[in-house]
C-alpha positions in Angstrom: 10.3 3.1 4.1 7.0 5.0 4.2 3.6 2.4 5.3 2.4 3.3 1.7 5.9 1.3 0.3 5.5 -1.4 3.0 2.0 -2.2 1.9 2.9 -2.2 -2.0 6.3 -4.3 -1.6 4.1 -6.9 0.7 1.1 -6.8 -1.7 3.5 -8.0 -4.6 5.2 -10.7 -2.6 1.7 -12.1 -1.3 -1.1 -10.9 -3.7 -4.5 -9.4 -2.1 -4.5 -9.2 1.3 -7.5 -7.4 3.7 -6.2 -4.8 6.2 -5.9 -7.1 9.1 -3.6 -9.4 7.2 -1.3 -6.8 6.1 -1.2 -4.8 9.7 -0.5 -8.3 10.9 2.5 -9.0 8.9 3.6 -5.3 9.2 3.2 -5.3 12.5 1.3 -1.8 12.6 -1.9 -1.1 13.6 -4.9 -1.8 11.4 -6.2 2.2 11.5 -2.4 3.0 10.1 -2.8 0.7 7.2 -6.3 1.3 6.4 -5.6 5.1 5.9 -2.4 4.1 4.0 -4.7 1.6 1.8 -6.8 4.6 1.2 -4.4 7.1 0.1 -3.0 4.5 -2.4 -6.4 3.6 -3.8 -7.0 7.5 -4.0 -3.7 7.6 -6.1 -4.7 4.5 -8.2 -1.8 2.2 -6.8 -3.8 -0.2 -5.2 -7.8 -1.8 -6.2 -10.4 -2.5 -3.3 -11.5 -6.1 -3.8 -14.3 -6.8 -1.6 -14.3 -5.3 2.1 -11.2 -4.1 3.2 -9.0 -6.3 0.8 -6.5 -4.8 -1.5 -4.6 -5.5 -4.7 -2.0 -3.7 -6.8 -3.4 -2.1 -9.9 -2.2 -3.2 -13.1 1.7 -2.3 -13.9 2.1 -1.9 -10.4 5.0 -3.9 -8.9 7.6 -3.5 -6.0 11.0 -2.7 -7.2 9.7 -1.2 -10.5 9.6 2.5 -10.9 6.2 3.3 -9.5 6.8 2.6 -6.1 10.8 3.3 -6.0 10.9 6.1 -7.6 9.6 9.5 -5.6 6.3 10.8 -7.1 4.8 14.1 -7.0 1.2 12.7 -5.7 2.4 13.5 -1.9 2.6 9.6 -0.8 5.2 8.9 1.2 6.2 12.5 1.8 4.9 12.4 5.5 7.5 10.8 8.1 4.8 10.1 10.4 3.0 7.3 7.4 
């Protein structure tokens, strides 16, 4: 599972979280999470709330089609993410 998908699932379960909280929960480096969140933000999947705190956009949810389906927006296509 890509970092982006893991972030989306975690935000669905826990609500808005900052980059450090996400990195700790996902056992990933904060810079990896920050870059993944920036990609998600650029693709309008998450919103920035305050400084380095993210939440899902309206209508986004884990287990739903937006997260589980393959989208042609480049998210999740790189195995390094």
